[in-house]
C-alpha positions in Angstrom: 96.1 -71.1 19.3 96.9 -74.8 19.9 94.1 -76.7 21.5 96.6 -78.3 23.9 97.7 -74.9 25.1 94.1 -73.9 25.8 93.6 -77.1 27.8 96.9 -76.5 29.7 95.5 -73.1 30.8 92.0 -74.4 31.5 92.1 -73.8 35.3 94.3 -70.6 34.9 92.7 -68.8 31.9 93.6 -65.4 33.2 97.3 -66.3 32.7 96.8 -67.3 29.1 97.6 -63.8 27.7 100.9 -63.8 29.6 101.8 -67.1 27.9 100.7 -65.9 24.5 102.9 -62.8 24.8 105.9 -64.9 25.9 105.4 -67.5 23.1 105.2 -64.8 20.5 108.4 -63.2 21.7 110.2 -66.5 21.7 109.1 -67.3 18.2 110.2 -63.9 17.0 113.6 -64.1 18.5 114.7 -67.8 18.3 114.8 -69.9 15.1 113.4 -73.4 14.7 111.5 -73.5 18.0 109.4 -76.5 18.8 106.7 -76.2 21.4 105.6 -79.2 23.4 102.6 -79.1 25.8 102.9 -81.5 28.7 100.8 -82.1 31.8 102.8 -79.7 34.1 104.7 -77.5 31.7 105.1 -76.2 28.1 108.6 -76.7 26.8 110.4 -74.7 24.1 113.2 -76.4 22.3 115.6 -76.2 19.4 118.1 -79.1 19.7 117.3 -79.4 23.4 114.8 -77.8 25.7 115.8 -74.3 26.6 112.8 -72.7 28.2 109.6 -73.8 30.0 106.4 -72.2 31.1 104.6 -73.6 34.2 102.8 -72.7 37.4 105.7 -73.8 39.6 105.2 -72.4 43.1 108.5 -70.5 43.3 107.1 -68.1 45.9 105.1 -68.7 49.1 101.4 -68.7 48.4 100.8 -65.3 50.1 103.5 -63.8 47.9 102.2 -65.1 44.6 99.9 -62.9 42.5 96.5 -64.3 41.5 97.5 -64.7 37.9 101.0 -65.7 36.8 103.3 -68.0 34.8 106.8 -69.1 35.7 109.4 -69.0 33.0 112.3 -71.4 33.5 115.5 -71.4 31.5 118.9 -73.0 31.8 122.3 -71.4 31.4 126.0 -72.3 31.9 126.2 -69.4 34.4 124.3 -68.2 37.4 122.3 -65.0 36.7 122.3 -62.6 39.6 119.1 -60.5 39.5 116.3 -59.6 41.9 113.9 -60.9 39.2 115.1 -64.5 39.6 112.9 -66.3 42.1 115.0 -69.5 42.4 118.2 -70.9 40.9 119.4 -74.5 41.1 122.6 -76.1 39.8 121.5 -79.7 38.8 124.8 -80.4 37.1 128.2 -78.6 37.4 128.0 -75.3 35.5 124.4 -75.8 34.5 122.0 -73.4 36.3 118.2 -73.6 36.1 116.6 -70.2 36.7 112.9 -69.6 37.6 111.2 -66.2 37.0 107.6 -65.5 38.0 105.8 -63.3 35.5 102.5 -61.6 36.4 102.4 -58.6 34.0 103.0 -58.4 30.2 105.7 -55.7 30.7 107.8 -58.3 32.7 108.3 -60.1 29.4 110.9 -57.6 28.4 114.4 -57.4 26.8 116.2 -58.6 29.9 114.1 -61.8 30.2 114.2 -62.5 26.5 117.9 -61.9 26.5 118.3 -64.7 29.1 115.9 -66.9 27.0 117.9 -66.3 23.8 121.1 -67.0 25.7 119.5 -70.3 26.9 118.5 -71.2 23.3 122.1 -70.7 22.1 123.5 -72.6 25.0 121.2 -75.6 24.4 121.7 -75.6 20.7 125.5 -76.0 21.3 125.1 -79.0 23.7 125.9 -82.4 22.4 
């Protein structure tokens, strides 16, 4: 485990296993992934950033579990799903989706399908 990742989760250590599971699945399903730990997020990139892990407050405090991560990914389409906590369109036909994850089983085929789609989409950008 990268020391910077451990420091990122210093105040949220209970969420570290969620991140480890997500990171492992990304590395297994997307080629040439680069991981960059920043102050407020961890980014996953190929040619461009395609996914992020953070503690973004996408739900009201009383609706958030004690331990969670937020997985963010960008697509050229809007995903309609009850699992998506928030969607924004920062540019025409570019949608940023936020999904709160509080259990390992939520890092499933559906979520990873969106992440893989985001990786393909970002790899094709100029």
